[in-house]
Structures are given as C-alpha cells and as structure tokens.
C-alpha positions as CSV (number, residue, x, y, z in Angstrom):
1,X,-168.5,-73.0,-197.8
2,X,-165.4,-70.8,-198.2
3,X,-162.7,-70.9,-195.5
4,X,-161.8,-67.5,-194.0
5,X,-158.4,-66.2,-194.7
6,X,-155.8,-64.2,-192.8
7,X,-154.1,-60.9,-192.7
8,X,-151.6,-60.1,-195.5
9,X,-148.7,-59.2,-193.3
10,X,-147.7,-60.5,-189.9
11,X,-147.1,-57.8,-187.3
12,X,-150.2,-55.9,-188.6
13,X,-153.8,-56.5,-187.6
14,X,-152.8,-58.0,-184.3
15,X,-155.9,-59.4,-182.6
16,X,-156.8,-57.6,-179.4
17,X,-158.3,-60.7,-178.1
18,X,-155.1,-62.7,-178.7
19,X,-153.0,-59.9,-177.3
20,X,-155.1,-59.9,-174.2
21,X,-154.5,-63.6,-173.9
22,X,-150.8,-63.1,-174.2
23,X,-150.7,-60.4,-171.5
24,X,-152.7,-62.7,-169.3
25,X,-150.2,-65.4,-169.8
26,X,-147.4,-63.0,-168.9
27,X,-149.0,-62.6,-165.4
28,X,-150.4,-66.1,-164.9
29,X,-148.1,-68.6,-166.6
30,X,-146.3,-70.7,-163.9
31,X,-143.1,-71.2,-165.9
32,X,-142.8,-67.4,-166.3
33,X,-143.4,-66.9,-162.6
34,X,-140.5,-69.2,-162.0
35,X,-138.3,-67.0,-164.2
36,X,-139.4,-63.9,-162.3
37,X,-138.5,-65.7,-159.0
38,X,-135.0,-66.3,-160.5
39,X,-134.7,-62.7,-161.4
40,X,-135.7,-61.6,-157.9
41,X,-133.1,-64.0,-156.5
42,X,-130.4,-62.4,-158.7
43,X,-131.4,-58.9,-157.4
44,X,-131.1,-60.1,-153.8
45,X,-127.8,-61.7,-154.6
46,X,-126.5,-58.3,-155.8
47,X,-127.7,-56.7,-152.6
48,X,-125.9,-59.4,-150.7
49,X,-122.6,-58.7,-152.6
50,X,-122.9,-55.0,-152.0
51,X,-123.3,-55.5,-148.2
52,X,-119.9,-57.1,-148.1
53,X,-118.3,-53.6,-148.5
54,X,-120.1,-52.3,-145.4
55,X,-118.9,-52.7,-141.8
56,X,-119.9,-56.0,-140.1
57,X,-120.8,-55.8,-136.4
58,X,-121.1,-58.9,-134.2
59,X,-121.4,-59.7,-130.5
60,X,-119.1,-62.4,-129.2
61,X,-119.0,-63.7,-125.7
62,X,-117.5,-66.6,-123.7
63,X,-117.4,-67.8,-120.1
64,X,-115.0,-70.4,-118.7
65,X,-114.8,-72.5,-115.6
66,X,-111.6,-74.5,-115.1
67,X,-110.1,-76.9,-112.6
68,X,-106.8,-78.8,-112.8
69,X,-104.3,-78.6,-115.6
70,X,-101.0,-76.8,-115.7
71,X,-100.1,-74.2,-113.1
72,X,-97.4,-71.5,-112.5
73,X,-95.7,-71.8,-109.1
74,X,-94.8,-68.4,-107.6
75,X,-92.6,-68.7,-104.5
76,X,-93.8,-65.4,-103.0
77,X,-93.6,-66.8,-99.4
78,X,-90.0,-67.9,-99.8
79,X,-89.0,-64.5,-101.2
80,X,-90.9,-62.2,-98.7
81,X,-91.2,-64.1,-95.5
82,X,-87.6,-63.5,-94.3
83,X,-87.9,-59.9,-95.1
84,X,-91.2,-59.7,-93.2
85,X,-89.7,-61.5,-90.2
86,X,-86.9,-59.0,-90.0
87,X,-89.3,-56.1,-90.2
88,X,-91.4,-57.5,-87.4
89,X,-88.3,-57.8,-85.2
90,X,-87.2,-54.3,-85.9
91,X,-90.7,-52.9,-85.3
92,X,-91.4,-55.3,-82.4
93,X,-94.7,-56.0,-83.9
94,X,-96.6,-58.5,-86.1
95,X,-97.6,-56.0,-88.9
96,X,-96.0,-58.1,-91.6
97,X,-97.7,-61.5,-91.8
98,X,-96.2,-64.7,-93.2
99,X,-97.2,-65.5,-96.8
100,X,-97.9,-68.8,-98.5
101,X,-96.2,-69.7,-101.8
102,X,-98.8,-69.4,-104.7
103,X,-99.8,-71.8,-107.5
104,X,-101.7,-70.1,-110.3
105,X,-103.9,-72.2,-112.7
106,X,-103.1,-71.4,-116.3
107,X,-106.7,-72.1,-117.5
108,X,-108.8,-69.1,-116.5
109,X,-111.4,-70.0,-113.9
110,X,-114.8,-68.2,-113.6
111,X,-113.7,-65.8,-116.4
112,X,-115.8,-64.0,-119.0
113,X,-115.1,-62.0,-122.1
114,X,-117.8,-60.1,-124.0
115,X,-117.1,-57.7,-126.8
116,X,-118.6,-56.1,-129.9
117,X,-116.4,-56.6,-133.0
118,X,-116.7,-54.2,-136.0
119,X,-114.8,-55.3,-139.1
120,X,-114.4,-53.6,-142.4
121,X,-112.6,-54.8,-145.6
122,X,-110.2,-52.2,-146.9
123,X,-108.7,-54.0,-149.8
124,X,-110.4,-57.2,-151.2
125,X,-110.6,-57.7,-154.9
126,X,-112.5,-60.9,-154.6
127,X,-115.6,-59.3,-153.2
128,X,-115.3,-56.5,-155.7
129,X,-115.4,-59.0,-158.6
130,X,-118.2,-60.9,-156.8
131,X,-120.3,-57.8,-156.9
132,X,-119.6,-57.2,-160.6
133,X,-120.5,-60.8,-161.4
134,X,-123.8,-60.5,-159.5
135,X,-124.6,-57.4,-161.4
136,X,-124.0,-59.1,-164.7
137,X,-126.1,-62.0,-163.6
138,X,-129.1,-59.8,-163.3
139,X,-128.9,-58.9,-167.0
140,X,-128.3,-62.5,-167.8
141,X,-131.5,-63.5,-165.9
142,X,-133.5,-60.7,-167.5
143,X,-132.5,-62.1,-170.9
144,X,-133.5,-65.6,-169.8
145,X,-136.9,-64.1,-168.8
146,X,-137.4,-62.6,-172.2
147,X,-136.3,-65.8,-173.9
148,X,-139.1,-67.6,-172.1
149,X,-141.6,-64.8,-172.9
150,X,-140.9,-65.0,-176.6
151,X,-141.2,-68.8,-176.6
152,X,-144.5,-68.4,-174.7
153,X,-145.8,-65.9,-177.2
154,X,-145.0,-68.3,-180.0
155,X,-146.6,-71.3,-178.2
156,X,-149.8,-69.2,-177.4
157,X,-150.2,-68.0,-180.9
158,X,-149.6,-71.5,-182.3
159,X,-152.1,-73.0,-179.9
160,X,-154.6,-70.3,-180.7
161,X,-154.4,-71.1,-184.4
162,X,-154.6,-74.8,-183.8
163,X,-157.7,-74.3,-181.8
164,X,-159.2,-72.2,-184.6
165,X,-158.3,-74.9,-187.1
166,X,-159.8,-77.6,-184.9
167,X,-163.0,-75.6,-184.6
168,X,-163.1,-75.1,-188.4
169,X,-162.8,-78.9,-188.8
170,X,-165.8,-79.4,-186.6
171,X,-167.8,-76.9,-188.7
172,X,-166.7,-78.5,-191.9
173,X,-167.7,-82.0,-190.8
174,X,-171.1,-80.7,-189.7
175,X,-171.6,-79.1,-193.1
176,X,-170.6,-82.5,-194.7
177,X,-173.1,-84.2,-192.4
178,X,-175.9,-81.8,-193.6
179,X,-175.0,-82.7,-197.2
180,X,-175.1,-86.4,-196.4
181,X,-178.5,-86.0,-194.7
182,X,-179.7,-84.2,-197.8
183,X,-178.4,-87.1,-199.9
184,X,-180.3,-89.6,-197.6
185,X,-183.5,-87.6,-198.1
186,X,-183.1,-87.5,-201.9
187,X,-182.2,-91.2,-202.1
188,X,-185.1,-92.1,-199.9
189,X,-187.4,-90.2,-202.3
190,X,-185.7,-91.9,-205.3
191,X,-186.2,-95.3,-203.7
192,X,-189.9,-94.6,-202.9
193,X,-190.5,-93.6,-206.5
194,X,-188.5,-96.6,-207.9
195,X,-185.9,-94.4,-209.5
196,X,-183.0,-96.3,-207.9
197,X,-182.4,-99.2,-205.7
198,X,-181.4,-99.3,-202.0
199,X,-177.7,-99.4,-202.6
200,X,-177.3,-95.6,-202.8
201,X,-179.4,-95.1,-199.7
202,X,-177.3,-97.7,-197.8
203,X,-174.0,-96.1,-198.9
204,X,-175.3,-92.6,-197.8
205,X,-176.2,-94.0,-194.3
206,X,-172.8,-95.5,-194.0
207,X,-171.2,-92.2,-195.0
208,X,-173.4,-90.5,-192.3
209,X,-171.9,-92.9,-189.7
210,X,-168.4,-92.2,-190.9
211,X,-168.9,-88.4,-190.7
212,X,-170.5,-88.6,-187.2
213,X,-167.4,-90.5,-186.0
214,X,-165.2,-87.8,-187.7
215,X,-167.2,-85.1,-185.9
216,X,-166.6,-86.8,-182.5
217,X,-162.9,-87.0,-183.3
218,X,-162.7,-83.4,-184.4
219,X,-164.6,-82.2,-181.3
220,X,-162.2,-84.1,-179.0
221,X,-159.2,-82.5,-180.9
222,X,-160.8,-79.1,-180.4
223,X,-161.2,-79.8,-176.6
224,X,-157.6,-80.9,-176.4
225,X,-156.5,-77.7,-178.3
226,X,-158.5,-75.6,-175.9
227,X,-157.1,-77.4,-172.9
228,X,-153.5,-76.9,-174.0
229,X,-154.2,-73.2,-174.8
230,X,-155.7,-72.7,-171.3
231,X,-152.7,-74.6,-169.8
232,X,-150.4,-72.0,-171.2
233,X,-152.5,-69.3,-169.6
234,X,-152.7,-71.1,-166.3
235,X,-156.5,-71.2,-166.5
236,X,-159.2,-73.8,-166.0
237,X,-158.6,-76.3,-168.8
238,X,-162.2,-76.2,-169.7
239,X,-162.5,-72.4,-169.9
240,X,-164.0,-71.2,-173.1
241,X,-161.6,-69.7,-175.7
242,X,-162.8,-66.7,-177.7
243,X,-162.0,-66.6,-181.4
244,X,-161.5,-63.1,-182.7
245,X,-163.2,-63.0,-186.1
246,X,-161.3,-59.8,-187.0
247,X,-158.1,-61.8,-187.1
248,X,-159.5,-64.2,-189.7
249,X,-160.8,-61.9,-192.3
250,X,-160.3,-63.1,-195.9
251,X,-157.5,-61.1,-197.6
252,X,-154.9,-61.9,-200.2
253,X,-151.7,-63.3,-198.7
254,X,-148.5,-61.7,-199.7
255,X,-144.8,-62.1,-199.1
256,X,-143.5,-61.6,-195.6
257,X,-142.2,-58.0,-195.1
258,X,-138.4,-57.8,-194.9
259,X,-138.1,-56.3,-191.4
260,X,-134.8,-56.1,-189.6
261,X,-134.3,-58.7,-186.9
262,X,-133.7,-57.6,-183.3
263,X,-130.9,-59.0,-181.3
264,X,-132.0,-62.4,-179.9
265,X,-132.0,-62.7,-176.2
266,X,-130.2,-66.0,-176.4
267,X,-127.2,-64.0,-177.8
268,X,-127.5,-61.5,-175.0
269,X,-127.4,-64.5,-172.6
270,X,-124.2,-65.8,-174.2
271,X,-122.7,-62.3,-174.2
272,X,-123.5,-61.9,-170.5
273,X,-122.1,-65.4,-169.8
274,X,-118.9,-64.2,-171.5
275,X,-118.7,-61.2,-169.3
276,X,-119.2,-63.3,-166.2
277,X,-116.6,-65.8,-167.3
278,X,-114.1,-63.0,-168.0
279,X,-114.8,-61.5,-164.5
280,X,-114.4,-64.9,-163.0
281,X,-111.0,-65.2,-164.8
282,X,-109.9,-61.8,-163.4
283,X,-111.2,-62.8,-159.9
284,X,-109.1,-66.0,-160.0
285,X,-106.0,-63.9,-160.7
286,X,-106.8,-61.4,-158.0
287,X,-104.9,-63.5,-155.4
288,X,-101.8,-61.5,-156.4
289,X,-103.4,-58.5,-154.6
290,X,-103.2,-58.8,-150.8
291,X,-106.4,-58.6,-148.6
292,X,-106.4,-55.9,-146.0
293,X,-109.1,-55.4,-143.4
294,X,-109.5,-53.6,-140.0
295,X,-111.4,-54.3,-136.9
296,X,-112.3,-52.7,-133.6
297,X,-113.4,-54.6,-130.4
298,X,-115.3,-52.9,-127.6
299,X,-115.9,-55.1,-124.6
300,X,-115.4,-56.2,-121.0
301,X,-113.6,-59.1,-119.4
302,X,-112.8,-60.2,-115.9
303,X,-113.3,-62.8,-113.2
304,X,-116.5,-63.4,-111.2
305,X,-118.6,-61.3,-113.6
306,X,-117.0,-58.2,-112.3
307,X,-117.6,-55.1,-114.5
308,X,-115.8,-51.9,-113.7
309,X,-113.2,-49.5,-115.3
310,X,-110.6,-52.2,-115.1
311,X,-112.6,-54.8,-116.9
312,X,-113.7,-52.6,-119.9
313,X,-111.4,-52.5,-122.9
314,X,-111.0,-51.7,-126.6
315,X,-108.8,-53.3,-129.2
316,X,-108.1,-52.1,-132.7
317,X,-106.1,-53.8,-135.3
318,X,-105.4,-54.4,-139.0
319,X,-105.4,-57.8,-140.7
320,X,-103.2,-58.6,-143.8
321,X,-103.6,-61.7,-145.9
322,X,-101.4,-62.3,-148.9
323,X,-101.4,-65.8,-150.5
324,X,-97.8,-66.2,-151.8
325,X,-97.8,-69.9,-152.6
326,X,-100.5,-72.5,-153.1
327,X,-98.8,-75.1,-155.4
328,X,-100.3,-73.6,-158.6
329,X,-103.9,-73.9,-157.5
330,X,-104.7,-70.3,-158.4
331,X,-102.9,-70.5,-161.7
332,X,-104.7,-73.6,-162.8
333,X,-108.1,-72.1,-161.7
334,X,-107.3,-69.0,-163.8
335,X,-106.5,-71.2,-166.8
336,X,-109.9,-73.0,-166.5
337,X,-111.7,-69.6,-166.4
338,X,-109.8,-68.6,-169.5
339,X,-111.0,-71.7,-171.3
340,X,-114.6,-70.9,-170.3
341,X,-114.2,-67.5,-171.9
342,X,-113.0,-69.1,-175.2
343,X,-115.7,-71.7,-175.1
344,X,-118.5,-69.2,-174.7
345,X,-117.1,-67.1,-177.6
346,X,-117.3,-70.2,-179.8
347,X,-120.8,-70.9,-178.6
348,X,-121.8,-67.3,-179.4
349,X,-120.5,-67.6,-182.9
350,X,-122.3,-70.9,-183.5
351,X,-125.6,-69.6,-182.0
352,X,-125.5,-66.5,-184.1
353,X,-125.2,-68.5,-187.2
354,X,-127.9,-71.0,-186.2
355,X,-130.3,-68.1,-185.5
356,X,-129.6,-66.7,-189.0
357,X,-130.4,-70.2,-190.4
358,X,-133.6,-70.4,-188.3
359,X,-134.8,-67.1,-189.6
360,X,-134.1,-68.1,-193.2
361,X,-135.9,-71.4,-192.8
362,X,-138.9,-69.7,-191.1
363,X,-139.2,-67.2,-194.1
364,X,-138.9,-70.1,-196.6
365,X,-141.6,-72.0,-194.7
366,X,-143.8,-68.9,-194.7
367,X,-143.6,-68.6,-198.5
368,X,-144.3,-72.3,-198.8
369,X,-147.3,-72.0,-196.5
370,X,-148.6,-69.0,-198.5
371,X,-148.3,-71.0,-201.8
372,X,-150.1,-74.0,-200.2
373,X,-152.9,-71.7,-198.9
374,X,-153.4,-70.1,-202.3
375,X,-153.4,-73.5,-203.9
376,X,-155.9,-74.9,-201.3
377,X,-158.2,-71.9,-201.8
378,X,-158.2,-72.5,-205.6
379,X,-158.8,-76.2,-205.0
380,X,-161.7,-75.3,-202.8
381,X,-163.3,-73.0,-205.4
382,X,-163.0,-75.8,-208.0
383,X,-164.3,-78.5,-205.6
384,X,-167.3,-76.3,-204.7
385,X,-168.2,-75.8,-208.4
386,X,-167.6,-79.5,-209.2
387,X,-169.9,-80.6,-206.3
388,X,-172.6,-78.1,-207.3
389,X,-172.6,-79.4,-210.9
390,X,-172.5,-83.1,-209.8
391,X,-175.4,-82.5,-207.3
392,X,-177.6,-81.0,-210.0
393,X,-176.8,-83.9,-212.4
394,X,-177.5,-86.5,-209.6
395,X,-180.8,-84.9,-208.7
396,X,-181.8,-85.2,-212.3
397,X,-181.1,-88.9,-212.1
398,X,-178.2,-88.8,-214.6
399,X,-175.3,-89.6,-212.2
400,X,-174.3,-92.5,-210.0
401,X,-174.3,-91.8,-206.2
402,X,-170.7,-93.0,-205.9
403,X,-169.7,-90.1,-208.2
404,X,-171.7,-87.6,-206.1
405,X,-170.1,-89.0,-203.0
406,X,-166.6,-88.6,-204.5
407,X,-167.4,-85.0,-205.3
408,X,-168.7,-84.4,-201.7
409,X,-165.5,-86.0,-200.2
410,X,-163.4,-83.9,-202.4
411,X,-165.2,-80.8,-201.2
412,X,-164.9,-81.8,-197.6
413,X,-161.2,-82.5,-198.0
414,X,-160.6,-79.2,-199.8
415,X,-162.2,-77.3,-196.9
416,X,-160.1,-79.2,-194.4
417,X,-156.9,-78.6,-196.4
418,X,-157.7,-74.9,-196.6
419,X,-158.2,-74.6,-192.8
420,X,-154.9,-76.5,-192.3
421,X,-153.1,-74.3,-194.8
422,X,-154.5,-71.2,-193.1
423,X,-153.3,-72.4,-189.7
424,X,-149.9,-73.2,-191.2
425,X,-149.6,-69.7,-192.5
426,X,-150.3,-68.2,-189.1
427,X,-148.0,-70.6,-187.4
428,X,-145.1,-69.7,-189.8
429,X,-145.8,-66.1,-189.1
430,X,-145.4,-66.8,-185.4
431,X,-142.1,-68.7,-186.2
432,X,-140.8,-65.7,-188.1
433,X,-141.7,-63.3,-185.3
434,X,-139.9,-65.6,-182.9
435,X,-136.8,-66.0,-185.2
436,X,-136.6,-62.2,-185.6
437,X,-137.5,-61.4,-181.9
438,X,-139.9,-58.8,-183.3
439,X,-142.7,-59.1,-180.7
440,X,-142.6,-56.1,-178.3
441,X,-142.3,-57.6,-174.8
C-alpha cells in the first residue's frame, strides 16, 4: 500500500478544511481571546489618557458643627456703651441699648460650603507623554496578538499533520494484521496437508497478537492527537476531525520556494517597546517644564443652611507647579529610562539575528525532510516488491516463514516511515511559514 504524498510547494494548495479550522481557532481559542482582551484594555487605556486633556468637573461639599476651641474676643460693649449712654442722656431716651462684649468661635459652627469645581490642565507634559505611550502600547499589543496567532497557526497545522500520521499508522497496522491473518490461513492449510509443522502457525499467531497491541497503541495516539487538535480549537475533545484528502495528494516534492520573509511581529514588539522606552525617557525629563492648570468654583456657603445672594459665590484661579529640586530623583529616573532604551536596542539586534538563524534552520530541516521522504518512498517501493516476491516463494513452499515475516515487518516499517516522513515534511513547511511570517492573518 503506497503512502499518499504532499503538495510540492508550501503556500500553495492550502486545504480549505484546514483553513476553516484555523479561522475557527481564531474565533474560539481561549488564549487568543485573552490577547484580544488585552488589546481592548489598551484601547480603553488610550481613551483614559485622552480624557485627561478635557475639563474635569466635580461636586464638593462640607458641613461643620463646632463647639469650644479658640475664640476672638471683641470688646464691642466697652467701646460703644459709653457713647450710647451719652446719646441717651442727650436725647433723654433709651434708644441706644447697652451692648455685651462678644467672643467669636474660630471654628465655624453650623456652616456649609457646597461648590462645583471645574479644572483644566493648560500645560502638563507628563499627561501628553502618557497619551503617546498608551497609543504606542496599542500597536505593541496588536503585534503580540499577531505573534500568538502565528504560533497558533503553526500548532494547528502541526497537530493536524500529526493526527493524519496517527491515522495512517492505524491503517498500516490494520493492513499488516490482514497480511498476518492471511499467513495464519496459509499456515493452517500447510499444517493440515503436512507441508510444515506448527511452528510457523504459532509464530504467525504471536505476530497477530503483537500487531493487535500495536493497533490499540496507534488508535490511542490518534485519539490523543485529535484531542490536542480540538483543544487548540476550543472544541469538544472528542469531536471528529476531518482529513482533507486534497491536501494529501501524491506529488513530487521539490525545494522550498525562496520567498521573501515578512517582518516578524516579535521585532515589531521590540520596536514598539523601544518607542515606549524612549517616550518614558522624555517623560522623566519633562519635570523641567512647569505644570499649569486653571480652575473655576461655583457654589454657596453660609450658616444655618441659608442660601441667598450673599451666600452664592464664584472663585477662579490658576495653579502653577514647578519642581525645582528633588535631590536628583528625576535625573536618576531619566538615566534608568535611557538604559532601558539601550537594552531594548540590543535585544532587537539579537532577536533579528536569531530569527534569521531560525529561518535558515527551518529551510535546512525542510530539505532534510524532503530527502527523507523521497528515500522512504523508494524504500517502500522496494519493500513492497520484496514482500510480493517472498510471499509467492513462501506459498510455493520454498521459503521459511521467518523470512516471510521479516519481509512483512520491513514492509510495515517502510509504510510507517513514509507516513512519518510525510508528516515531517508538512511540519517543516509550517516551521518555514512561521519563521518567515508568511501566513496571511
């Protein structure tokens, strides 16, 4: 039985079934949903930063009751009573009463103050840089989302090919079991006709038990491969997986096409981190620019909850804050931010080189996998011919069963090796696609 091959060039002949699975994973995978949540959070953080430039309005109120404490003594009686007494004598009346000296409590008693405060920043470089940082963070999170998507695409394709290879192993072992059962039938007939002894029949039955155990193991591996594939798609782990036969048509494998690599999202992440670090550096030095804001209060205050024209008031003002000395705190913070910029630049250079290495290794692995596939296909062709010839000789009674069994095992192993080699080719294609960031998201 020949093992089916694969498409000659990756990027062409993309399976619609596999593509549908990938798109389903984009909408259902839990890890990807978490990345989307982080992106949404970054968008809201930008809106929050923008809102700092708009007026802020708040209602403030307080009410106080007081008793005791410091007082101000006003000798109003001592000052006015002599004058009032003289006026009463001159007018021969009591129109001017005697007054008591007053003692006024400093703490306001039964006093309220309610006002609306509107504040607006006029000059504040820190919130300006904060908005810029939040904007760059959105691009950073989008790159992180795409990094996860590309890794998910690679994992899905690898799991899909592993499931295919596991299914082929089950089919191969079932074919081997059919061959052993045929051997048991032939050996039973030989034994009944006295052509051979029971040794060959016993060995054939032992081989049958061995293959049945291998089938059980292969079926369990297939179930595990399907469960992992469904896990990536956030589906029921026992959901059936459809194998697209159009993806596994036999064709000659060729060298991987030399397509230009796209910019890796990991590099975009590092680039955005550099921008954010540079903005943080500038923000840390913005203390040299004073902060200026304005405010307007509209309210009412008075005693005994009295509200009238005398209690209503407005107050407008301007606030200035200019940090002139902080024992070098700002300067050292700026130096730390500058080091972060240099560190990210070094990380970018290293990552760029490592991605070039990853791409080269993936292409070399592809060529190795293609060579192994071609070799395995040729070995399968020879094994099939060898088994056919040995089977004819054995049925003619001119060959030991152990030799036929050896030919059968060689054929089974050749089929398994070809299925493994085929899956390896497809996996290395997915590796190249990941290394070159060539999959259209």
